[in-house]
N, C-alpha and C positions, 0 to 999 in steps of 0.2 A: 488802166492803173489809177488808183486814186491820187489826187494831186499832192496830198501830204506824203504819200509813200514815194512818189517821184522826187519830191523836194528832198527827202532823206537820202535817197540814192545820189542826187546831185551834190549834196553837201558832203557825203562820204567820198565821192569821186574827186572833188576838189582837194580834200585831204590826201587821197590816194596818189595823186600826182606828185606829191612831195614826201609821202611817208608810207612805206610799204606795210607798216604795222596795221594800218586801217583795214587791210584785206580780211582780218578776222571778223570785223564788224560787217563788212560787205558780204562776206561768205554766209554768215548767219542770217543776214537779212534776205539774201537770195534763197537759201535753202528753206527758211521759214515761210516763204511766199512761192514755193516751187509749184503750187497749184495754179498759179497764174499763167504758167506755161508760155504760150506765144508772146504775151506781152513782156515776159521776163527775158526772153532770148536776146533782144537788143541790148538789154542791161549787161548780160553775160559777155556779149561781143565787145562792148565798151571796156568792161573789166579787163579782157585779154589784150585788147589794143594798148591800154595804158601799161599794163604789166610788161609787154614786149618793148614798148618805147622807152620805159625806164630801166630795162634790163633787170626786172625783179625775177629772179630764178624761181623762188618759192611760189610767187603769185601766178607765174606762167603755168607751172605745173598744176597749181590748184585750179586755174581756169579750165584747163583740159579735162581734169577730173570731174568738174561740174558740168561740162558738156554732156557727160554720160546721162544725166537725168533727163535731158531734153531729147535724147535720141533712143533710149533703150526700148520704149514701147513700140517704136516703129521700125528700128533697125538695130537690133541688139548687137550684131557683129561689128557695126561701125562704132557703136557706143563703147564696146570693149576695146576696140583698137585705139580710141582716144584715151581710155583709162589706163591702158598699158603704156601708152606714150607719157602720161602723167606720172606713172610709177617709175619709169626710166629716169625722168627728170628729177623726181624727188630723191632718188637713191644717189644722185650726184651731189646732193647737199649734205654737208657734215651734220651728224645728229638728227637725220631725217626720222628715225625710229621714234623720236619723242615728239613729233609734230602731229597736229590734227590732220594735216594733208594726207599722210600715209594711211590714217584710219578711214578717210573718205575714200581713197583708192581701194582699200581692203573691202569696205562695205559695198562699193560699186561692183567689185569682182565677185563678191558673194551673190549679189543680185543677178549679174550677168550669167554666172554659172547655173543659177537656179533655172533661169529661162532657157539655158541651153541643156538642161537636165544633166548636167555634170555635177551631181550632189556631192561626190567624193571631194572634188576640187573646192566646192563652195564650203564644205565642212572644214576642210584644211585651212582655208582663209580665215574662218571663224576661230578656229583653235589658235592660230598664230596672232590674231588681232585682239581677241578679248583680253588676254593678260595685259597688253599695252594699254587698252582703254580703261581697264580697272585700275592699273597702277597709276595712270595720270588722272584718274577720277573724272574722265570724260563720259558721263553716264549717258548722254544722248547716243554716243556710238555704242556703248555697251548694250543698251537696250535695243538699238537697231540690230545688232548681231543676234540678240535673243530672239527678236521677231523673225529675222531671216531663218534662223534655226528652226523655229516653229513652223515656218512654211515647208521647210524640208521634211520635218516629222510628219506633217499632214499628208504628205504624198503617199505614205504607206500605212495610213490609218492609226498612227500613234498620237491620237488626239489628246489623250490625257496629259502626256508630257508637253505637247505643244501649247495647250491651254494654260498649263502651269507657268510656262515661260513668258506667255503674253501678259498674264496676270501680274507677274513680277514687274513687267515693264510699266503697266498701268499704275502700279504703286509708287513709281518714281516720277509721277507727273511733273512735279516742280523742277526736275532736273533735266528733262528730255526735250523740252521745248513744245510749243503748241502744234507745229507741223508733225513732229513724231507722235505726239499724243493722238491726234486725229487719225493718222495712219494706223496706229495700234488699235483703236476702237473698231475700225473697219476690219482689220485682220481678226480681231477677237470675235466679231459677229460672224464672219465666214467660218471660222473654226467651230463655232457653236452650231451653225447650220449643218456643216459636214458631219459633226459628231452626233447630231440629232438632240442636242441639249437645249430643249425648249425653255427650261427654267432660266437658264443663263441668258439665252437670247432675249427673252422677255425683259429680263433685268437690265440688259444693255440698252434696249429701246427706252425703258422707263428712266434710266439714270442719265443717258447721254443725248437723247433726241433733242432736247431744248438747246443744249450746249452746241450740237452739231449744226443746228439751224442758224446759229449766230456767226459761224465762222465764215470768212471770206476767202479762205486759202484753197478750198476745193468746192466742186459742184455737190452741194449738199443733197441734191435729189437722189444720188447714189445710195444714201442711207435708206431711202424709201423702199428699196428691195427687201430690207429685213422685215418690214411689215407683211410683205407678201410671203416670204419664206416662213414667218411665224405662223401665219394663218394656214398655210399648207401643212405644216408640221402638226397643227392642232386639228386638221381635217375640217376646217370651218370654210365651206365653199362660198358662202356669201361674202365673208370678209376677205377671202382670197380674190374673189372677183373685183370687189371694190379696190383693193390694194393694187391689183394688177393694172387696172384702168388709171389709178392715180399715178403709178410709176410710169405708165405710158405717156400721161399728160405732162409730167414734170421732167423727165430725163431727156436730155439732148445728146444724141450720138455724135453730132457734128462738132460739138465744142469739147468733147471729152476724148481722153486718149484710148488706145486699143485695149489696154488691160482692163480699164473700168468698163468699157463697152462689152467686153466678153463676159464680165461678171453679170451684167444686166441680161444679155442674150441667154446666158445659162439660166437665169431666174425665169425668163420667158419660157424656155424649153421645158423647165420643170413645171411651170404652171399648166401648160397645154397637156402635159403628161398627167398632171393631177386631175384635170377635168375630162380625160380620156379623149381629147382631140389629138389623136396620134399623128395624123398627117401634118398638122401645124407644128406639133412638138418636133417632128423629124426635121422640118425646115430649119428651126432654130438650132437644134443639135448639130446639124450639118455645118452651120455657120461657126459654131464653137469648135467643132472638130477640125475645120479648115484652119482655124487660128489658135489651135490648142498650145502652140509653142509660145504664144503671148500671154499665157495664163500663169499666174503665181499659184501653184498648187492645183489640186482637183484632177490632175491628168488621168490617173488611174480611175478615179471615181467617175469621170466622164464617160470612159469606155464601158464601165459597168452599167451606168444609167442607159447608155445607148443599146446595150445588150438587152436590158429589160424592155426597152421600147420595141426593138426588133422582135422579141419574143411575143409581145402583146399583139404585134401586127402579123404574127405567125410566120415571120421571116427568119426561121430557125438557123439557117446556114449563116446569115448575116449576124445573128445573135451570137452564135459560136465564135465567129471571127472576132467580134468585139471582146467577148470574154477571153479569147486567146490573147489578144492585145494587152488586156488588163493583167493577165497571168504573166505574160512576158515581162511586163514592167515590174512586177513584183520581184521577178527573178533578178532583173537589173538592179533593183534597189537593195538587194541582199548584200552586195559589196559595200555599200554605204553603211548599212546597219552593222556589218562586221567592224568597220572602222570606228563608228560611233561607240559602240559597246566596248570595244578594246580600250578606248580612252577612259570610259567610265569605270571599267573593271580595274584598270591600272591605278585609277584614283582610289578605288576601294582598297586595293593592295597597299597603297602608300599609308593608309590609316590602319592596316591590319598587318603588321610585320610578322605575325605568328605563322602565316602561311607563306611557304617559299614561293618565290617568283616563278620557278620552273614549273611547279605543279599547277599554279594558277594559269600560266600561259598555256600549258598542255590542255587544261580544261576548257579554256577559251577556244583554242584551235578545234577541239572536239565539238563544241557547240557551233563553230563556224561551219564545220563539215556537215553537221547535222542540219544546220539551217539550209545550206545549199542543196542538200538531198530532199529534205522534207517539203520545202517550197516548190519543188518540181513535181510532187505527187498530185495525182488528181483522183484517187480512189481512197475510200476509208480503210480498206484492208491494208493498202500499202502504208498509209499513215500510221495505223496502229502497229504494224509490224516493225516499222522504223522506230517508233517511240519505245516500244517494248525492248527493242535491242539496245537503243542508245542511252536510255534514262539511267540504268544501273551503272553504265560506263562512266557517266559524268558525275552523278550524285551518289552520295551514301545516305541510306535510310533503312529502317526496319519494316516500314509499311509504306506502300505508295498506291495511289489510284489516280486515273484520269477520268474525271467525271464530266461527261458531255451534257450540256444544258438543253433542255426542251422548254422554251419560253412559254409555249401555248399551255403545257401541262404543268408549268412551274415545278419541274422536277429534274433530277440528274440521273444518268445512267453510266454505270461503270462498264469497263471493257468485258467484264464477266457477266453482263446484262443485269446486274443488280440495280434496283431502282432506289433512289434516295429522294424522298419528298422534302422540298425545302420547308414545308409547314412543320415537319417534326425534326428538322435539323437547323436550328437557329443560326449556327455559324455559317451555313451555306447561304441562308437568306441575307446575312450580313454582307457576304461577298457579292450577292446580286445587287444589293442596295448601294454599297460603297465602291465596289470594283476595285478594291485595294487589298494587298496581301495581309494576311493575318498570321501572327507569330505568337506562340506561347512557349516559353523556354523552360518553365518549371511547374509541370502539372502535378498536382497532388490529388489523390482520390477523394472525391467529394466536392472538388472545386466546381464552380458554376460551368466552367468550360466543358467539363465532362458531360453534363446534360445537354449543353449547346451542340456538342458534336453528334449527339444521337447515336445511331448505330455505327458511326464511324469510330467511336471510342472503344479502346481496349484498356483493361485495367493496368497493364504494365506500361502504358504510354506515358512519357515524361516530357516530350517536346513535340510540337506540331508546326507545320508551315503549310499554309494554303495560298496558292498563287492564282488569282483570276487570269484567265485567258480571254482577252478582249480584243475586238476589232472595231474601229470607228465607234468606240464607247458601247458596243454591244457585247454582252457576256456570251461566250461560246462554250466555255468549259472552265473547269477548276482542277488544278494539279494539287493533289494532297499528299504530303509527306508526314510520316510519323516516326519517332525514335524512342527507344527505351532508355535513353540517356538525357539528363538535363542539359540545357544550354547546347544542344547539339548543332543547331543550324546557325552558322555565323552570318554576319552581314555579307560576306562574299557569297555564301550559298544563296542568299536572297537575291543579290544582284545577278548572279549567273542564271537563277531560275527565272528572273524576269526576262532575260534575253531569250532563254529557251521558250518561255511562254509566248513571246512575241512571234517567234518563228512558227510555233504551233498555230497561232491565231491566223497568220497569213495562210497557212496550209489549209486549215479548216475552212476559212473564208473561200478559198479557191475551190475546194471540194464541193461545198454547198452551192456555189455559183454553177458549177459544171453539172452537178446532180440535177439542179433545177432546170438548166437548159436542156440536158438530155431527156429528162422527164417530159418537158413540154414538146420536144421534137419527136416523142414516141407516139403521140396520140394524133388521130384523125380530127381535123378541126370541126367537122360537121357532127360526127357521132359520139366523139369522146372515147371511142375504142382505139386499140392499137392501129397504127398504120402498117403499111406493108414491111417497111424496113424493121420496125420493132417486132413485127410477127416473126420475121426471119431470125432476128436475134434471140428472142425468148423461145421460139420454136426449136431452135438448135439445142438449147439447154434442155427442153422437155424431151427432145428425141434422145439425147444422151442419157438422161435419167432413166427413160423407159428401157434403153439397152442395158444399162447397169442393173436395173431391178428386174429385168426379164419381164416387163409389163407390155400389154398390148397398147397400141396407139391408134386413135381414130380421128379422121378429118372429114368435115363436112364443107363442101364448096356450094355456096348458096348464091342464087342469081334471081333477081326480081323479074318476073315475066313481063314482057311487053312494056318495059320501062319507058322507052322513047315515046310511046303513045301517051303515057301519063303526062310526060313533060310537055309534049306538043299540045295536048288537050287542056291541061290545067295549069301549066306554067311550071318553071323550075322551082319556085318556092314551095309548091305543093309536092313536087317530086322529092325535094329535100326532106319533106315531112314524112313521106313514105319510107325513105331510107332510114330515118330515125325510128320509125315504127318497127322495122325489121330488127334494128340493133337492140331496141327495148325488149323484143321478144327473146332474143338470143341472150340478153343480159342476165337472165335467170340461171344460165349455165356457166357463168364465168368463174364460179368457185370451182368448177370441175376442170377448167383448162383456159385456153386463150381465145378471146374473141378479137377479130380484127376486120377492118375494111380492106379488102384486097385490091379494090380499085373500082371506080364508077359505082355500079350497082351490085358488085360481087363482094361476098363476105366469106370468111373462113372461121370455122369453130374447130379447134384442135383440142382433143381430150385424150388423156393417158389413163391407163388402168380401167379400160371399158371393154365389155364384151360386144360381139357383133350385134347381137339382139338389142342390147342396151343403146348402142349407137343408132340403130334403126328407129328405136322408139323415140329417142331424143329428136331425130330428124323429122319424123312424123308429127310429133308434138309442135315443133317450130312451124312446120308446113301448115298444119291445121289452124294453129293460132293466127298465123298471118292471113290466112284465107278469111278468117273471121273478123279481122281488123277493119275499121271504118275511119277514114280521114275526112273530116268535114272541109268543104270548100265552098263557102257562101251557102246557097241553098242546095248544092250538090253534095253527094257522098261518094268518095273514091274508095273502091274496093281493089284488091290486088291479090295476086298469088305469086308463089315462088317455087322454083325448081331446085332440087338438091342432088348433088353427086356425092356418094360416100366412099371412102377408102378405109379399110380396117386391116391393120398389120399386127400379127401376133409374133412372128419371128422377125425381128427388126434387123435387117442387114442392108437397108437402103438409105437414101438421103431424103431430107425434107422436101427438096424440089421434086423428087420422084413421087413422093406421096401426094403432093399437091397436083402433079400432073395426072396421076391416076384419078383422083377425085374430079378433076376437071373433065377427064374423059367420060366419067359416069354422069356428070352434069350435062354433057353434050347428048348423051343417050336419053336422059330425062326430057330434055327440050324436044328431041326428035319424037319422043313417044307421046307428045301432046301437052307437055308442061304441067305445072302444078302436081308434081309427083316426086317421089324419092327413089333414086336408083342406087342400089348396093352394088 
């Protein structure tokens, strides 16, 4: 601790021994230098000792509440215990609700509940404390509550709202104190990283980097992780490498607390993921996962990132488990979202007395029920069915569409499969760019908006409402309402539709994640064809279709002859290449059916609506083509043959398993007859 800072503390303590009012200055000095951590702890103990000796009731409670900051990153339960002790002591003091101390306790409680993942309790603390902070014009507390609320919002991808709250805090720099200002910058940066907003992240780096380097309150090397994150977001491998090594050289894990350390470990994990060093990435993700309860935010996002890592390592069961954990968390967060939006909608109602409270409350309950249902769905068909059922129950409109966004094609598709190109629908492009709702309450024919709507426009439309559906700042869809009446969509409708859209966003995100995981888990890692489990799943559907349409079904069981000799002679790498050659030959028939690696050097080709003669010709074509294949191995050339067993069913009254068993028996006959042949 600097000598002049210690002298200031000593001077305050001399006054504190005779005047309790000095605790205000002491408290601010302690909290403004909270980054000094261990050096500051003896100061806090001295504060408590004097408070107890002098029987200062308020200061004693204040001392216990400040202990929280020195404990929460290592032992949150003990920190909360001290904070609740402080709350009990404060409540024994007349007029406690008008003191800064009770706001300190409330802010601590919010932080503790966030770490414990009790977001409902944290939000309740914020709701109770913010009016007190605003009324007493204690903006440092008001901004702290905004920041903590932003951390909660970030847990389920509501980054737009979270960033707005933090930006509001930054605008009050002169009121919130240097310590709060630095914390807000770090939080702002993390939100920009999580939301993928590279423009704002670069702006933070350019605007605040020099200021951060001059502070003595925190380890400024933590800020260096933003250079790494920015480089990765821009896919600049060389800059990312430089930033990673710079962060490694500057950051000290021993002198920083657990929460900051986990932020850096997460950045390390993302870096190794970025450079495809998956084993190293896994090491750091395991560290983060082990200490996830010590992180402020990111919890769902971490499980999704781990799922992606596991999928890239072809550990699909583990990937599914991580996705399931992320999904379970989204359901857990629904209760919080219910509470949050109920308060927001009630605020809207206070400003819009024309709508009866009973009607509004029922609509909100309907949305709550919708949210709990829709965030549990994992298939598109279920989601679409629920939306189509519930949307007209909650909202009034003459025209509605749910437009799913395809970012690669930059187009939208409605549930009736109609395509809407953003290039010919400027209003949709505006939603893509701004990700904000668009309302026009009085449309006249010939207005500019008519052309901007493109094929969405109808001559009789007088009001429109477009609500983007976003998750982690990524546009997933747009909900489009139209009415034949002017001024039809109220502010309450807009607020309710925002709630509805956030639920749809979570549901769509879950579905896309699970579809991706399921898709990856369906393919054989070596050949890119279906694996055995996917064959059985899709084969059952083909069998059912053949039964319903009274079509024939054919199956080819294919085995590479003398494959063990190929591996023993040329090695497994060349053996793998032979396997790939066989699937390449089979690949020309995949438009007619299903190709799968059944196991080892065995393959299945399942084709419906095929005659016995056609099935035999396909089998002979595959056999002959494989016989003609050459795999180069240095100066050597590997040739190989295959044997094929065929099963053809015209009157389908059997199982898929039985069909494969019959094909396998014919394969056995082909092998016994000298190999390199087709057996019908």
